[in-house]
C-alpha positions, 0 to 999 in steps of 0.5 A: 500499499502506498505511504500517500497519494500524491498529485503534482500539477505540472508539465509532464514531457514532452515538450522538455522545458525546465519544470518537465525535465525536473519533473521526469527525473523526480517523480519516478524516484519518489515513486520508487519510495512507495508513494503514488503519483499522479500528474495532471498536465494540460493538453489541447487535445478534446480527449483526456488522455490517461497514460502511465510512464516509469510508473507515473499516472499521467493524466492530460486534459484541456480546461476549455474542453473540460469546462464545456463538458462541466459547465453547469457544475463549474458555474455552480462552484464559481458563484459560491466561490465569488468570495475568493474572486478578489479582483481576479478577472472573470477570464482567470477566475473561470479558468481557476475554478475550472482547473480546481474542479478537475483537481477536486475529482482527482483528490476525491477519486485517488484519496490525494494527501499532498498536492504540488503545483508548478508556475506562478499561475498555478496559485490562482488554483489554491483557494478553489480546491476543496480541503477538510482539516487542511487535507490535502496539503498544498505546496505551490512552486513559483518562479520569477515571473513577479519580477520578470513581467510584474505588469501582468500581476499588478492588478492581482495583488489582492488576490494573489495575497489571498491565494497564498494564504490557502497554501501550506508552503511556497516552494521554488528552485531558488531563494531568489524566486521563492521570495519573489512575491514577498517583495512584489505582494508585500507579505511574508509567508513560508517558503522552502527552496528545493533546487532541481535535480540532475541525474549524475549517472546520465550527465557525467564527464565520461560521456563522448560527444564525438557522434554529435560532433560529426552529426553537426560538422564540428571538427574534432579540434573545434572549441565548442561553446554551447548554449541550450534552452528556448532559442528566444530573447529571454534565454539571451539568444539575442546577445549571442546573435548581436555579438557573434562576429566578436565571439567567433573572432576569438579563435578561428577554431571556436564554434558557437553551438545553439542547441534547444527548443524553437522559439522566436529566434530560430530563423535568425540563428538559421540565417547567422549559420549561412553567413558565419561558418562558425555557427552550428544549431540543433532544434527540438533535440531528442531527450535521449541525446541531450547528454551527449550534446553537453559531452560534444561542448567545451564551454557552456553559456547561459547569457539568460535575460536580466532577473529571468532565470530561476536557477537555470538547470542547463547550467546544472546539467553542464556542471554535472558533465564537468563543463566550464560555464559562463553565465549571467547573474540573471536571477538564481544563477549566483545560486547555482554557480560559484563565480570563478570556482565552478564558472564565470558570472557575467554582470549586467550594466543598465540591465544589458549584459556587459559584452566587454566582460563576456568577451574578456572572460570567454577569451579566457576560457577559450585559450586556456584548457587547463582553466576550463578543466578546473572549473568543470571539475569544480563544477561536477563537485558542486553539482554532486554536492547539491543537485543529485536526484537522491538529494531532491527526492529527499527534500520533497519527502521532508516537506511531506514528512513535515506536514504528515 
């Protein structure tokens, strides 16, 4: 018999974003500890999908389709829950009630004891989840959206303060993000930082990246600077595009490798590769090959937009793979990377990444393999100390024990 039944409201892959990658590794390990694990993810499909993968029961549902099929009960619940609206727009209010209705059905059917939600907007659910004697317990993971896009949440402050009061604890993958709402909302609340986890066996310095190099026509003597994430402005891809001539002029053997999920700057990267022979790209790669891409690079870079990064799971994957990292001081990056020990943190000047600093430090990494190796070794040590899956599983079990 399972110790407890747990519901995780968040993205189960594909596609593989930071949260999905985290849950994909985390949840099967929690299942192996004797817990029944269920995920609720969103889909565009009108038909609700149920699928089991690695022992995790996955439910994919469309809030729009669910509303159409349960309009009467949802509207009735919305009327009863008007006291919780607190200025939330009608559209968001109905959406929150709709998703909470699906959550409530799962709670009742599966006897859920703990609910974990992911993303700031999932806070909207908490006042509408039915609880008896504070059961099920609710833990909401939030990220840096209050800092990054404050205008989106300005008119929701009253509601969000109310929503936080209906959670047992706010979680996040960095102190930066866990505390993000305190200043913005002007309230205090209990928090717990649980870092993102990386499989230390899958991501390790012994992996062979030669097949990736061969596939993307990267010479054996090339020094590869790789970025991995959404190919968009928020990930700092525009910075790399804009400064590509300064970057590639550091060394004729330097290859800049853009890897990640398709976003608004993919076309620009493809055009860049046509005009600059030192540029390569790989979009929407198979998750099964991800660790080989890290093996194929010499330096990893995350020039993420100011205030955007909660932590940067790709940074940790690079560190676990024994690679030197040069990243912006965005968000929670300083909690991941020890500056000048396990990597280099690049400052912002008036909200923009310092080009001079970045190029100067990158030049040192490119031309000094010993320094690259030292950063890589220290990064691996730090990742093994803080970011293994076993440790992050225990962090989750600790919070379950705390409220059991």
